[in-house]
N, C-alpha and C positions, 0 to 999 in steps of 0.2 A: 607170813604164814608158815606153818610147818605141819606136815602130815606124817603120821606113823601108823602103819598097818598092823592090825592085830592078827590077821590071817589073810590069805589070798586064794583060798580054795573055793570050789563050788559046793553044792549040797552034798556030794558024795566023795569029795576029795578030802577025806578026814585027816590025812597026814599033813595037810597044809592049812587046816582050820578054816572056819567060815570067813569070808571076806568082810572086813569091817576096818574102820580106821578112827584114830583120834586126831582131830584137827585143832591146832592152836590158831585161833582166829581172833586177832585184835585183843589178845590177852585172855580170851575165853576158850575153854576146852569143850569141843563138840564131838560127841560120839556119833559116827555115821554107821548105822545099822548095829543090830545086837542079836546075831544068830545064836544057835544053840551052843556053840563053843565059846562065845565071847565073854560071858560072865566069868567062867573059870579062867580064861586067859587074863582078864583084868585082875583077878585075884592073884594069880601066879606071878604076874609081872608088877604087882603092887601099883597098879595104875587106876584102881577103882575110885580113889580120891579125886582123880582129875576129871571125872565125868560131871560136868556142870549142866550141859545141854545135850539133847539127843535129837537126831534126825533119822528118819526111816525112809528108805527108798520104796519099800513095799512090805507086805506082811507075810511073805513066804517064811517058813520056819528057819531057813538058813540065813534069814536077815532080821528076824525078830523073835526067835524061839527062846532066848534067855532074858528077854526084857523084863518080865515079871520078877525073875530072880534078882536082877540088878536092882530094881526098885525096892524090893523087900530088904535086900542087904543094906542099901543106903538108909532105910528107915529103921530097921530093927537092930542091925549090927553096929552101924556107924552112928545112928541117931543124928544123921546129917540133914541139912536143908534139902527139901525135895528138889530133884532135878527138874529142869524145864524141858518139855518136849515141844519142839517147834513143828508146826503143821502147815502145809501149803494150801489146804482147802478144808472147808467145813465138812465136806463129805468124807475126806480122809480122816479127819479128827474123829468122826463118829465111828468109822471102821476100827480105828485104834482103840477107842474106848470100849467097844464091844469085844474086841480081841482080848483086852486086858481084864475086862469084867469077869470073864470065865475063871480067871485065876486069882484076881485081887478083890473081887466083889465091888469095891468102891475105888476105882482108879484114882480119883481126885485126892484120896488120902495119901497117895504115894508119889504123885507127879503133878506138876503144874503144866497147863497147856498154854502156848503162846502162838498167835498167828505169825507165820514166817515173814509176812510183809511188814511187820513191825521192826524187823532187824535189817538195817541198811547194809548192803554189800552182799547179801545172800539172796539168790533167786532160785525158784524151782522151775524145771522144765517138765511139763506134763507129757509123759510117754505112755499114756493109757493104751493098752492092747498091743504094745510093741514087744512085750516079753511073753505074755500069756493072753490068750483071747479073752476079751472083755474083762481084763484085770488091770487094776490101777497100779502104776509104777511112776516114780519120779526120778529125774536126774537133778543134780544140784550144781550151781555155779557160785563160786566164792570169789569176790573181787576185792582186792586191796591195791597194793602197788603192782601186783600181777594177778593172774587169774588161775584158780584151780577149778577143774571140772570133774565131777564124780558121776559116772554114768548110771549107777544102779544096774539092773539087768535089762538088757536092751537088744532085741534081735535085729533092728534096722538102724544103723548108725546115722542115717540121714535125718531121722527124727530129732536127733540132738544137734548135729553139725549145721543143719539148715538154720537153726536158731542162733547158734554161736556166731555164725558168719554175719549176722545182722547186728551184733553187739559192737559197741565202740572198742577199738583195738586195745588190747593189753597183751603182754607176753603171757602165753597160756600153756599150762600143763594139763593134759587130759589123762585121767585115770579111767580106763575103759574096760568093761568086762570083755572077755575074749574066749573063743572056743576054737579048737583045732579040728573039730568035726563039722563038716559042711552040712550034715543032716540035722544038726542041733540048731533049730530056727529060733529058739528062745534066747539065744545069746549071739553076739556078733562074731561071725567067722572072720578069722584074722585078716584074710585077704581083702575083706570089705573095708578095712581101715586104711589100706595103702594109699588111697587117693587123698587122705587127710593128713598124711605125714608131713607134707609141706605146710609150714605155718603153725604147726602145733608140736609141742614136745609130748610124746605119747608113751604111756605105760600100760601094760596089760595086767589084769588081775582076774580073779574068779575062774581059775583054771588049774589043771594039773601041769606044773612046769616041766615035768619029766617027759611030756609029750610035745614039747616045743619043737616044731619042724626046723630044719636047717635054713630054710628060705625066709624065716620070719625075722624082719628087721626091728620089730617092736620090742622094746625092753620089757621084761616081766618084772613086776614089783618084787616078787619073791627073791630075785637075784640082786636087787638093789638094796644093800644092807642099810644104807642111810634112810631108806623109806620104811624099814621094819622096826616095830617097837621092840 
């Protein structure tokens, strides 16, 4: 597996672009999230051809705001095969369809939908209500010879790590959203991740890296050039 981030910022960290990544998984390219800066980033970096599959952690604008643009580009400009959107539940599929229908009218014309459970090696962890009250979010786990974990937006890390600890052992890299503001309960305050540093390779994203405090031992994706597209 190889992961390349297209941005590492939060909703308001415009200098660092919306957090999203392209994952090369068993020879397939999966776009994880498609916030409002992602489409233009894919164009500028000549990576839009690599988007075969799409996974969304949730439907906030900084995670899905340019999805319709991407799908229209693939259809109208590239005249390419429709991307496949992997969905972890029927309820979430319906939410995505309703979200896209506002802009595309007929989403099925531009994207195929595939249940995530049809793809061996990828699992969703339901983190409903852990980012925003009564709001659906997902984390994703990718297993091959080793394991990648992508948190999505998550205020309480135990919702993720309690489940990870029950999985069969694999060397694991966790890409976790992080905040340096203890009052920001929609994301994980960096000190809450300290107990999990033993046993996991940890990287933080979805933040303003210029605010990184001196006592933070968690590597930020923004400064890891081999992780950036």
